[in-house]
N, C-alpha and C positions, 0 to 999 in steps of 0.2 A: 108417741111410742113407735119405734121403727122395728121392722123385722130384720134380724141379723143372723146370718148363718156363719158358724165357726167350723171350719174343716180341720179336724185334728184335735183329739181330746187329751193330749199330753199336757205338760205343765203350762206351756205357753197358751194353749187353747183354753185351759181352765182359768188362767189369769184373766184373759180378755173377756171370757164369758161371764165370769163373776162380776167384773167391773161394769160391764154393759148391762147385765141383769140388775145390778144395784142402782144403775141410773134409770131404770124403768123400761128398758127395751125388751122386746120379745126375742129372746136369744135361744138358738138351738145349736147344740154341738153334735157334729157328725164324726164318729170315731170308727175307724176300720176294724180295730181289734175287738174281739169279744172277751168277756170275762174280766177278772180282776187284773189290774196293771200295777198293783201296789208293790209287787216284788221286784220291779224293774229298777235299773239304774244303780248307782253307787253313791259316793260321797259328793257333796256340793258345798262350796264355800259361800256362806251367806254374807252379802254386802249390804250396806245401809239402804241402797236403792231397792233391794229385794224385800227388806223389812217394810219399807214404805209402800211397796206395791201390795204386800199382804194387807196392810192397814187400809189401803184404798179398796181392797176387795172385801172389806168388812171384818177382817180378822186381826185379833190382837194376841199373837202367839209367840212374841219374842222370847219370853221366859222359858218356853217349852219347845223352841224351834230345833235345838240340837245340843251339841257338846261345845263348851267354851274351852279354848286353849289360851294360855298366857303369852305364848310366843313361839319362836321357831328355833330349831337346832339343826346344824349341818354336821354330819358325821363323816369321819374318814373311813377308809376300808377296814380298819381295825375296830371300828365302833366307838372311837373317841370323839367327843364333841369338839369340833374346830371353832365353830362360831355359834353363839347363842344370843338371840335378840328378843327384846320385849315387843310383841305385836299381837295384842289380844284380838281374837276372832272367834266367831261361832261357826262350827261345822255342822251342817245338817245332811240330809240324805234325800234322794229322789223320792223314795217311798213315803217319807214323812211329809214332804210338801204335797205330794199327790193326795195323801190321805186327808189333809186339812182343806185343800182346795176343792177336792171332789165332794166332801161332806157339805160344803157351803152351797153347792149348786143343786137345785131340785132335781130329783132323779128323772123326771119326765123331760128335762132339758138336755139330757145326755144320752144320745142314741149310739149303741154299739153295733158292730157288724155291718157298717155302712161304707161301702167302697166307692168313693167318688170317681166317676169316669170322665166328666167334662163339666165345664162351666160356661154359660152363655149370658152375655149382657144384652138386655133388651131395653126398649124405650122406657118402660115402667119399672125397671129393676134388674134383677139377676135371677137366672134359672140354674139350678144345680141338678145334675143327673148323676144317679148312683145306682149301684147294684146292691140289693138286699136279698139275701137268700136266693140269688140267681134271677131275681126279678128287677127290672128297671123301675126306679122310683124317682120322683122329682120333688124339689122344694123351690119355693119362690122367696125372694128376700129383697130388701132395699139395698143392702151391701153384703158382701162376702169377705170374711177374713180367713185366709188360708195359713195355717201353721202346721202343715202336714210334713214337716221334717226336711232333711237334707235331700231326699229323693222326691220332693214335692211333685205330685201329679199336676197341681195347678200351675206351678212355675214351669214345668215342662211344656204345658199347653201354651202359655203366653210368652215365655222367655226361654225357648229351647236352647239358645246359644249359651246360657249360663249353666255351667257344669262344675261339680266338685273337682278339685285338684288335689292329687295325692302329694303329701308332704315329704315322702321319702323315709318315713319311719312309722312304727306301730307303738301302741301302748298296751302293755299287759296290765290288767286291773283285777282287783279282788278285795275281799274283806275277810278278816280273821277275828274270831271271837276273843275278847279280852281274857276270858277264863282259860284259854289254851296256852297263853304265853308265859315265858319264864319271868321270874322276878327281875332279872337283869334288863330284859327288854321293857318291862313295865316301868322300871325306875328311870331308864336312860332315854326312852323314846316315846312311850305310849301317850303321855299327856301333852305332847308337843306336835306342832306341825313340823314334820321331819323331812330332811333332804340328804341326798348323797349324790355325788357327781362322778361316776366312773368315766373313763375316757369315751367321749362321743355319746354319752348316755346320761340319763338322770332318773332317779327314783324319788318320789315324794310320797308322803303318807300323813294321815291325821285320824284322830278318833272320831267316830260317828256313833249314832244310836245303834244299839244292838237289836236282837229279836224283839218283835212287838214294839219297836221304837223306844226301847228302854234306854235311859241315859244315866242310870245310877252306876256308881263305881262297881266294877266286877261284872257288869251286864252289858257293857258297851262293845264296840268292835273297832278294828283299825282298818281303814281304807287305804290301799296303795295304788299308785300309778307308776309304771316303769316304762319309760320311753326308750326304744331301741331302734337303731337304723335297720331298715330292710329295703334293698333296692327294688325298684319297679321291674316288672318282667317275671322271669322264672322264679326268683327268690320269693317275691310276694305271692305269686300264684301257688307255690308250694305251701306257704303259710296259710293261704286261704282254702286249702284242701282239708276236709274234715277227716275224722277217724275212719270213715267208710270209703274214703277216696273220692268223695263228691266235692267238686269245686264250688265254692260259695263266694262269688265276687263281691257281694255286699257285706260280707262278714260271716264268720263261722259262729253258729249259736253256741253259747257257753257250754252246754251239755254235749256238744259234738266236737269240741277241740281234740285233736289227735293226741293220744297219750304220749307219743314220742315228743311232740312239741312241748307238752307240760314237763316231761322229764328233762329235756334240754334246758328249758327256762329255769327250772329249779337248780339244776347243776351249775348253770352260769351264775345264778344268784349266790350260791355257796362260794364261787370262785371270785366274783367281782364286787359283791356288796358287803356292807357292814353286817356283822352277825345278827344284829337286831332285825334288819330287813330280810336277811336270808331265812331267819326263823319264821317270820310272818308269811313269806312265800311258801315255805314248806307246809305250814299248817292251815293256810287258806283252803277251804274245801273245794272251790270250783273257780280257779282263775280263768280268765278269758282274755282275749286281746281284740283290739280294734285298730284298723288302719287309720292313720291320721290324715284327714282331709280338711281343706278349707274351701269356702265358697264366697266369691266376691261378686255382688250383683251391681248392675248399673241402673236398675229400676226396681221398685218394690210396690208399685201400684199401677193399675191400668183401669181407668174408668171407676166403676163401683167395686173393684176387686183389689184387695191388698194382700201382700205377703208379709209375714212376721216370723220371728223366731228363726229357727234353722232353715225354714223355707226361704228366707230372705238373705241371711248372712250366716256363715258358719266360721267362727274363729277357733283356731286350735285350742285345746283345753288349758294351755299354760296360763292364760289370764284368769281362769276360774270364773268367767262371766257368762257362760252359756245361758243359764236360767235367768240370771239377773238381766241380761240383755233382752231376753224374751219378755220379762216383766216390764222393762222400760218401754219396749215396743207396745205392750198392752196399754200402759198408761198414756202413751202418745196417741194411740188410736181413740181411746175413750175421751181424752181431752179434745181431740179434733172433732169428734162427733158432737160433743157438748157445744162447741162453738159454731160449727157449720151445719149440723144435722147429719143424718145418715145418707151421704151422697158422695159423688165423685170429688167435690171440692174438699171435703174432710179428709179423704184418703190421699189427695194430692198434698195437703198440708202435712199430714203424717209422714209421707215420703220425703218431703223437703227437710224435715227435722231429723229423720232417722237414717237417711242415706249416708251423711257424713259420719255419724256415730258408728254405723256398721263397718264402713271402710276403715275407720281408725282402729276398731277392735281387731279386724283381720290383720292389719299392718303390725300392730303391737304384738299379736300372738305369733306372727311369723318371725319377728325380731327375737322373741323369747325362745323360739324353736331353733335358733341358729346354733345352739350348743350341740345339737344332734348332728346337724350337717350344715356347716357354715356356708354362706352364699358364695364364697370364693374357693371352697373346697379345703380350706386350711382350718385346723382346729384353733379355737380361741385359747388364749392363755388360761391356765387353770384358775388363777386368782380371779380373773374376770368372769369365768363361768360360775365359780362359787358365789361371787357377789351377786351376779345376775339371778342365780337360782334363789337364794335365800331372801334377797331384798326386793325382787321384782315379780316373782311368780305369784299369781292369784292374790295380789294385794287389793285392798279396797282403796281405789284411787281417790275417793272422797276423803278418806282419813289419812292415807299414807302416800298419796301421789307426790307429795313434796320431796320424797326420797328417790323418786324414779329418775333413772338416767336415760329413759327412752326419748328419742328424738323423732318427731312426727314423720320425717322423711327417711327414717332408717330403712334398711333393706327389708 
């Protein structure tokens, strides 16, 4: 049995902690945030690899994971369906996955309010230093797995040259209760993975579990993501200034988004979007936005320390693989430790496997993001953008990858 510390208690950290705990290791999760995290996040596309990772974690929840959709629909500005395709998928949510993964891990294995300050590798293992209620505390381990997100403190310590890159656009996000929507929107959009492609933009949406993770008809919600170009510099700085005039470079908290930004977004929705999506934007109680970044690493391990999830690679959301990628990272780490033991050799084997996968995910997501701002500054033909949206966005490559037109060396 090895001593393993997992830094970061979001979904990636819970995946790897559960897998390693199930393999008999002494696992401790160190999470910075205190209190319940179950209300975070929004919709998640579940891929087969995500379901497999849940099973590897000891969970059989496929039937209750989320909301099944039969296929996809692309709407024009008037709300008419231009393209409809069969592509069954299950859409889940961050809070649902967090709930089931957190419940599987013993409560004493998950510590909150722990702010990691540095990590030191020593001859006999790794020492982690953290602040807990203002006091420095240390933990010792055989290996450390850092999944502390895009702004990872551990990555900053060991690979400071690796920094997130702004993609030139933002994503408005939100959810709207099914019970608030008109019969027209329910009939023509709600049960589908929906798409619309205004000039240089794209909006997608799909049904997810509603309050208390309810999935019954009438109790679900619709999750939307609206990608819109915002140039770096003053335009982005203005967007990242909250309702009180405070600049928030890492992102404005949902409850602090300036009302003028919300009003402008909804006004633009009425002008640019199909009426179904415009209605959802109007009735969503607390839309928020995120600048779109990606992160491309050239190393994800050093000695007995490994990076995984968003600490290692961040691909833009278009591939719908953020959580699935973290789950695959967790499986790769658990497999490597099974073969090599909890040591540097295991983490080197994990890195050799996951570095190409991470790079490919970032490259594919950048290609899918070209509809917002093409690499040569010219808009793609509308037919190409529509096809790319409905056939390529957030597909399960294991099931539907044969339809993909992505080329590995695409921009």
